[in-house]
C-alpha positions as CSV (number, residue, x, y, z in Angstrom):
1,M,0.3,0.0,0.8
2,G,1.9,3.4,-1.1
3,K,2.0,6.1,1.4
4,E,-0.7,8.0,-0.2
5,S,-3.2,5.1,0.4
6,Q,-2.4,4.8,3.7
7,E,-3.5,8.4,4.7
8,T,-6.4,7.8,3.6
9,D,-7.4,4.0,4.3
10,P,-10.1,4.4,7.2
11,H,-8.2,1.6,9.2
12,V,-5.0,3.5,9.1
13,L,-6.8,6.5,10.2
14,A,-9.0,5.2,13.4
15,I,-5.2,3.1,14.4
16,L,-4.1,6.6,14.0
17,K,-6.9,8.6,16.1
18,K,-6.2,5.8,18.7
19,Q,-2.6,5.9,18.8
20,Q,-3.1,9.9,19.8
21,V,-5.9,9.5,22.7
22,L,-3.3,6.5,23.7
23,D,-0.9,8.8,23.6
24,K,-2.9,11.6,26.0
25,I,-3.4,8.8,28.8
26,A,0.1,7.5,28.7
27,G,1.3,11.8,28.3
28,D,-1.7,12.3,31.8
29,I,-0.3,9.0,34.0
30,T,3.5,10.1,33.4
31,T,2.9,13.9,33.9
32,G,4.4,14.6,30.4
33,L,7.8,13.9,31.4
34,S,10.5,12.9,28.3
35,E,11.6,8.9,28.2
36,S,14.7,9.7,30.2
37,D,13.1,11.5,32.9
38,R,10.4,9.0,33.6
39,A,12.5,7.1,36.0
40,K,12.2,10.3,38.2
41,I,8.3,8.8,39.2
42,P,8.4,6.7,42.0
43,G,6.9,3.1,41.2
44,F,6.8,3.5,37.2
45,T,8.9,1.3,35.3
46,D,7.3,1.5,31.8
47,V,3.8,2.3,29.6
48,E,3.0,0.5,26.6
49,V,0.2,1.5,24.1
50,D,-1.7,-0.9,22.0
51,P,-3.6,1.2,18.9
52,E,-5.0,-1.9,17.4
53,H,-6.5,-3.2,20.3
54,N,-7.1,0.3,22.5
55,H,-5.4,-0.7,24.9
56,L,-2.7,0.2,27.2
57,R,-0.3,-1.2,29.7
58,L,1.7,0.2,32.9
59,H,4.1,-1.4,34.5
60,W,4.4,-0.6,38.3
61,K,6.4,-1.5,41.1
62,G,3.6,-2.0,43.7
63,T,0.2,0.2,43.2
64,P,0.6,3.2,41.1
65,P,-0.4,6.0,43.1
66,Q,-4.3,7.3,43.5
67,R,-3.8,10.4,40.8
68,V,-2.8,7.4,38.0
69,Q,-5.9,4.9,39.5
70,R,-7.9,8.1,38.6
71,I,-7.0,7.9,35.1
72,L,-6.7,4.5,34.8
73,A,-10.4,4.8,36.5
74,E,-12.1,6.9,33.9
75,L,-10.8,6.4,31.0
76,P,-12.6,7.3,27.3
77,K,-15.3,4.8,26.4
78,G,-13.2,1.3,24.4
79,V,-10.4,1.8,26.0
80,T,-8.9,-0.6,28.3
81,A,-6.2,-0.6,30.9
82,E,-3.8,-3.2,33.2
83,V,-1.7,-2.5,35.6
84,V,1.3,-5.0,35.3
85,V,3.0,-5.3,38.8
86,V,6.2,-5.2,38.7
87,P,8.4,-6.8,41.6
88,A,11.6,-4.9,43.3
89,P,14.4,-6.5,42.3
90,A,15.5,-9.3,45.5
91,G,17.2,-8.2,48.4
92,V,16.3,-4.6,47.8
93,V,14.7,-1.8,50.4
94,H,12.3,0.7,49.0
95,R,12.5,3.6,51.1
96,R,11.8,7.5,50.6
97,G,15.7,8.0,49.5
98,P,17.7,6.1,47.1
99,L,17.4,2.5,47.3
100,I,19.6,0.4,49.2
101,A,20.9,-3.1,48.6
102,V,20.6,-5.3,51.9
103,G,23.7,-6.0,53.5
104,A,25.4,-3.4,52.1
105,L,25.8,-1.0,54.7
């Protein structure tokens, strides 16, 4: 399929529209931070957008904060999401400051 026919193909246009909606939701979740700055979000590890299925997959260490849970609870009609809980690495204790490996002290 040539570029011109892709730009007018209804399926492609529908996917692009879904992509825009999912990208906005992902931006709301990550407060608009760039991918490199998202490491500053406590617990956040990744967000995947799947416009073919109109679905978001959020990877989080532990439970996402209330702000993120509210966003997920108020998704636009037809959009689905899931949270994949990512376990903390073995032997690591989380606290408000830097991560500390158990036995390193």
